[in-house]
C-alpha positions as a Markdown table, in Angstrom:
| # | Residue | x | y | z |
|---|---|---|---|---|
| 1 | Met | -26.1 | 56.5 | 37.0 |
| 2 | Ile | -28.4 | 57.7 | 40.0 |
| 3 | Ile | -26.8 | 57.3 | 43.3 |
| 4 | Pro | -28.8 | 56.6 | 46.1 |
| 5 | Pro | -28.3 | 58.6 | 49.1 |
| 6 | Arg | -26.2 | 56.1 | 51.2 |
| 7 | Tyr | -23.4 | 56.0 | 49.0 |
| 8 | Ser | -23.2 | 59.6 | 48.1 |
| 9 | Lys | -21.7 | 59.8 | 51.7 |
| 10 | Gln | -18.9 | 57.6 | 51.1 |
| 11 | Ala | -17.9 | 59.8 | 48.0 |
| 12 | Lys | -17.4 | 56.6 | 45.9 |
| 13 | Leu | -19.4 | 53.7 | 44.5 |
| 14 | Pro | -19.1 | 50.3 | 45.9 |
| 15 | Ile | -17.6 | 48.1 | 43.5 |
| 16 | Glu | -20.9 | 46.1 | 43.5 |
| 17 | Leu | -22.6 | 48.5 | 41.5 |
| 18 | Tyr | -20.4 | 48.5 | 38.4 |
| 19 | Ala | -18.1 | 45.4 | 38.6 |
| 20 | Asn | -20.7 | 43.4 | 36.5 |
| 21 | Lys | -20.6 | 46.2 | 33.6 |
| 22 | Leu | -16.9 | 46.8 | 33.7 |
| 23 | Phe | -16.0 | 43.3 | 33.2 |
| 24 | Lys | -18.8 | 42.7 | 30.7 |
| 25 | Ser | -17.2 | 45.4 | 28.7 |
| 26 | Leu | -13.7 | 43.8 | 29.1 |
| 27 | Asp | -15.2 | 40.3 | 28.0 |
| 28 | Arg | -13.5 | 38.6 | 31.0 |
| 29 | Phe | -14.6 | 36.3 | 34.1 |
| 30 | Tyr | -14.3 | 37.8 | 37.3 |
| 31 | Tyr | -15.5 | 37.7 | 40.9 |
| 32 | Ile | -15.1 | 39.9 | 43.8 |
| 33 | Gly | -12.9 | 38.4 | 46.4 |
| 34 | Leu | -10.5 | 38.2 | 49.2 |
| 35 | Tyr | -11.2 | 41.0 | 51.8 |
| 36 | Ser | -14.1 | 42.6 | 49.7 |
| 37 | Ala | -15.8 | 39.3 | 49.6 |
| 38 | Ala | -15.2 | 38.5 | 53.3 |
| 39 | Lys | -17.0 | 41.9 | 54.0 |
| 40 | Ser | -20.1 | 40.8 | 52.1 |
| 41 | His | -20.1 | 37.8 | 54.0 |
| 42 | Gly | -19.8 | 39.8 | 57.4 |
| 43 | Ala | -16.3 | 38.7 | 58.1 |
| 44 | Ser | -14.4 | 41.9 | 58.3 |
| 45 | His | -13.4 | 43.6 | 61.5 |
| 46 | Gln | -11.6 | 46.6 | 59.6 |
| 47 | Gln | -13.3 | 49.1 | 57.2 |
| 48 | Ile | -11.5 | 48.2 | 54.1 |
| 49 | Gln | -10.7 | 51.1 | 51.5 |
| 50 | Arg | -9.7 | 48.9 | 48.7 |
| 51 | Asp | -11.7 | 46.7 | 46.6 |
| 52 | Tyr | -10.3 | 43.3 | 45.3 |
| 53 | Ile | -11.2 | 41.4 | 42.1 |
| 54 | Ile | -10.0 | 38.2 | 41.0 |
| 55 | Thr | -10.1 | 37.7 | 37.2 |
| 56 | Thr | -8.2 | 35.8 | 34.3 |
| 57 | Thr | -5.1 | 36.4 | 32.7 |
| 58 | Pro | -3.4 | 38.4 | 31.3 |
| 59 | Thr | -2.8 | 40.6 | 34.5 |
| 60 | Leu | -4.7 | 44.1 | 34.8 |
| 61 | Leu | -2.8 | 46.8 | 36.1 |
| 62 | Asp | -4.2 | 47.7 | 39.8 |
| 63 | Ile | -6.1 | 51.1 | 39.6 |
| 64 | Lys | -6.0 | 53.9 | 42.2 |
| 65 | Lys | -7.2 | 57.5 | 41.4 |
| 66 | Asp | -9.4 | 59.7 | 43.8 |
| 67 | Ser | -11.7 | 57.4 | 45.5 |
| 68 | Ile | -11.3 | 54.5 | 43.3 |
| 69 | Asp | -8.8 | 51.8 | 44.8 |
| 70 | Leu | -9.0 | 48.5 | 42.9 |
| 71 | Arg | -6.5 | 45.6 | 43.2 |
| 72 | Phe | -6.7 | 42.6 | 40.7 |
| 73 | Phe | -5.4 | 39.2 | 41.2 |
| 74 | Thr | -5.4 | 36.3 | 38.4 |
| 75 | Thr | -5.7 | 32.9 | 38.3 |
| 76 | Thr | -5.1 | 30.5 | 35.7 |
| 77 | Lys | -7.5 | 27.9 | 37.1 |
| 78 | Trp | -10.8 | 29.6 | 36.8 |
| 79 | Pro | -13.1 | 28.4 | 39.2 |
| 80 | Glu | -15.6 | 25.7 | 38.1 |
| 81 | Lys | -18.0 | 26.0 | 40.9 |
| 82 | Asn | -18.1 | 28.5 | 44.4 |
| 83 | Ile | -18.7 | 31.6 | 42.5 |
| 84 | Ile | -22.1 | 33.1 | 43.7 |
| 85 | Asp | -24.3 | 35.9 | 42.2 |
| 86 | Lys | -25.8 | 38.4 | 44.6 |
| 87 | Lys | -28.0 | 41.4 | 44.2 |
| 88 | Ala | -26.9 | 44.8 | 44.2 |
| 89 | Asp | -29.0 | 48.1 | 43.6 |
| 90 | Ala | -27.7 | 48.0 | 40.1 |
| 91 | Gly | -28.0 | 44.2 | 39.3 |
| 92 | Ile | -26.3 | 41.2 | 39.6 |
| 93 | Phe | -22.6 | 40.9 | 40.5 |
| 94 | Lys | -20.3 | 37.6 | 40.9 |
| 95 | Ile | -18.7 | 36.9 | 44.3 |
| 96 | Ser | -16.4 | 34.0 | 45.9 |
| 97 | Asp | -18.5 | 31.9 | 48.5 |
| 98 | Pro | -17.2 | 31.7 | 52.1 |
| 99 | Val | -14.8 | 28.8 | 51.5 |
| 100 | Leu | -13.3 | 30.0 | 47.9 |
| 101 | Thr | -13.0 | 33.4 | 49.9 |
| 102 | Ala | -10.7 | 31.5 | 52.8 |
| 103 | Val | -8.8 | 29.8 | 50.6 |
| 104 | Asp | -8.0 | 32.5 | 48.1 |
| 105 | Leu | -6.8 | 34.7 | 51.3 |
| 106 | Ile | -4.9 | 31.7 | 52.3 |
| 107 | His | -3.3 | 31.2 | 48.9 |
| 108 | His | -2.2 | 35.0 | 48.7 |
| 109 | Gln | -1.6 | 35.5 | 52.5 |
| 110 | Asn | 1.8 | 36.9 | 51.4 |
| 111 | Lys | 0.7 | 39.8 | 49.1 |
| 112 | Leu | -2.0 | 40.7 | 51.8 |
| 113 | Gly | 0.1 | 41.5 | 54.8 |
| 114 | Gly | 0.6 | 37.8 | 56.3 |
| 115 | Leu | -1.5 | 35.3 | 57.9 |
| 116 | Asn | -1.9 | 36.7 | 60.9 |
| 117 | Arg | -3.6 | 40.0 | 59.6 |
| 118 | Met | -6.3 | 37.9 | 58.2 |
| 119 | Leu | -6.6 | 35.3 | 61.1 |
| 120 | Ser | -9.9 | 36.8 | 62.7 |
| 121 | Val | -11.5 | 37.2 | 59.2 |
| 122 | Leu | -10.7 | 33.5 | 58.1 |
| 123 | Glu | -12.0 | 32.6 | 61.6 |
| 124 | Glu | -15.3 | 34.4 | 60.8 |
| 125 | Leu | -15.6 | 33.1 | 57.3 |
| 126 | Met | -15.2 | 29.3 | 58.4 |
| 127 | Glu | -18.3 | 29.8 | 60.2 |
| 128 | Gly | -20.2 | 30.2 | 57.0 |
| 129 | Ile | -18.5 | 27.2 | 55.2 |
| 130 | Thr | -21.1 | 24.6 | 54.4 |
| 131 | Phe | -20.5 | 20.8 | 53.7 |
| 132 | Ser | -22.0 | 21.6 | 50.2 |
| 133 | Asn | -19.6 | 24.4 | 49.3 |
| 134 | Leu | -16.6 | 22.7 | 50.6 |
| 135 | Thr | -17.5 | 19.4 | 48.4 |
| 136 | Asp | -17.9 | 21.7 | 45.6 |
| 137 | Leu | -14.4 | 23.1 | 46.4 |
| 138 | Leu | -12.7 | 19.9 | 46.6 |
| 139 | Ser | -14.1 | 18.6 | 43.3 |
| 140 | Trp | -11.8 | 21.2 | 41.5 |
| 141 | Tyr | -9.7 | 23.3 | 43.6 |
| 142 | Pro | -5.7 | 22.7 | 42.1 |
| 143 | Tyr | -3.7 | 24.1 | 45.0 |
| 144 | Lys | -3.1 | 20.9 | 47.8 |
| 145 | Ser | -0.8 | 23.1 | 49.8 |
| 146 | Thr | -3.5 | 25.6 | 50.2 |
| 147 | Leu | -6.0 | 23.0 | 51.1 |
| 148 | Gln | -3.5 | 21.7 | 53.9 |
| 149 | Arg | -3.6 | 24.8 | 55.4 |
| 150 | Leu | -7.2 | 25.7 | 55.1 |
| 151 | Gly | -7.6 | 21.9 | 57.0 |
| 152 | Phe | -5.5 | 22.7 | 59.7 |
| 153 | Leu | -6.7 | 26.2 | 60.6 |
| 154 | Ile | -10.6 | 25.0 | 60.4 |
| 155 | Asp | -8.9 | 22.1 | 63.0 |
| 156 | Glu | -7.3 | 24.9 | 65.0 |
| 157 | Phe | -10.3 | 27.1 | 65.0 |
| 158 | Asp | -12.5 | 23.9 | 66.3 |
| 159 | Thr | -14.7 | 24.6 | 63.5 |
| 160 | Asp | -17.6 | 22.0 | 62.6 |
| 161 | Asp | -16.1 | 18.6 | 62.7 |
| 162 | Glu | -18.0 | 17.7 | 59.7 |
| 163 | Leu | -16.0 | 20.1 | 57.5 |
| 164 | Val | -13.1 | 18.3 | 59.0 |
| 165 | Lys | -13.9 | 14.8 | 58.3 |
| 166 | Val | -14.9 | 16.2 | 54.6 |
| 167 | Leu | -11.2 | 17.4 | 54.3 |
| 168 | Val | -9.9 | 14.3 | 56.1 |
| 169 | Glu | -11.5 | 11.8 | 53.7 |
| 170 | Tyr | -10.2 | 13.9 | 50.5 |
| 171 | Phe | -6.6 | 13.6 | 51.9 |
| 172 | Lys | -6.9 | 10.2 | 52.4 |
| 173 | Ser | -7.3 | 9.7 | 48.8 |
| 174 | Val | -4.5 | 11.6 | 47.6 |
| 175 | Lys | -0.7 | 12.2 | 47.9 |
| 176 | Tyr | 0.5 | 15.1 | 50.1 |
| 177 | Tyr | 3.9 | 16.6 | 51.5 |
| 178 | Pro | 4.9 | 18.7 | 54.4 |
| 179 | Val | 4.0 | 22.6 | 53.9 |
| 180 | Leu | 4.9 | 25.6 | 55.7 |
| 181 | Leu | 1.7 | 27.4 | 57.2 |
| 182 | Ser | 3.3 | 30.7 | 56.1 |
| 183 | Pro | 5.2 | 30.3 | 52.8 |
| 184 | Thr | 8.8 | 31.5 | 52.4 |
| 185 | Ser | 11.3 | 31.2 | 49.8 |
| 186 | Lys | 14.0 | 30.8 | 52.6 |
| 187 | Glu | 12.4 | 28.1 | 54.5 |
| 188 | Lys | 11.4 | 24.5 | 53.9 |
| 189 | Ala | 9.0 | 22.4 | 55.7 |
| 190 | Gly | 10.4 | 20.4 | 58.4 |
| 191 | Ala | 9.3 | 17.5 | 60.5 |
| 192 | Val | 5.2 | 17.6 | 61.1 |
| 193 | Asp | 3.0 | 16.4 | 64.0 |
| 194 | Asn | -0.3 | 16.8 | 62.5 |
| 195 | Phe | -2.6 | 15.2 | 60.0 |
| 196 | Trp | -2.4 | 18.0 | 57.7 |
| 197 | Lys | 1.3 | 18.1 | 57.2 |
| 198 | Val | 1.7 | 21.6 | 57.9 |
| 199 | Asp | 4.7 | 23.2 | 59.7 |
| 200 | Val | 3.7 | 25.8 | 61.9 |
| 201 | Asn | 6.6 | 28.2 | 61.4 |
| 202 | Ile | 4.7 | 31.3 | 62.7 |
| 203 | Lys | 2.8 | 32.0 | 65.7 |
| 204 | Leu | -0.6 | 32.4 | 65.2 |
| 205 | Glu | -1.7 | 35.8 | 66.6 |
| 206 | Ser | -4.9 | 37.6 | 65.6 |
| 207 | Asp | -4.5 | 41.4 | 64.7 |
| 208 | Ile | -7.3 | 42.6 | 66.9 |
């Protein structure tokens, strides 16, 4: 592969250039997600050195060698929507849209340094969430507790009222129970005083 000059200075290939070929050879679904997707959507305040990919089971071992640092997350419920194709110098690659990126970060918060570490990223991601892709997400996404946390944070960030209305209507149609904003095995959700039934068990403080 001929490497464009702007990449040779980085001493590594961006994941966007080879992800599609890699997972085609593995015959597995994939999408670039989490902090890597957030960066692509313009919602990253830090220069991430690691690339994040979400794929199907069985679990892949993380790869860390020389300039390559890949971390893999797996899901048993493959997204029916909210994965988009983007074009790179080497062709098309698959990436989560802003709302799927946001819920993936929230869902995996404890594996990624905690909610406060990603708070500023989430806030910027939510500016890119649309009525259409949120509606798409709600049509298939299986983790209600994560959606409750998403609703709480959208409300907290005072994001588009239209998005809040969509989530409110969704929760009016389902049964849901109190959850911790930051999940922990040592604590259970207690009394809640918000529509989302989210027990705010941490003080929200952005890391920037």
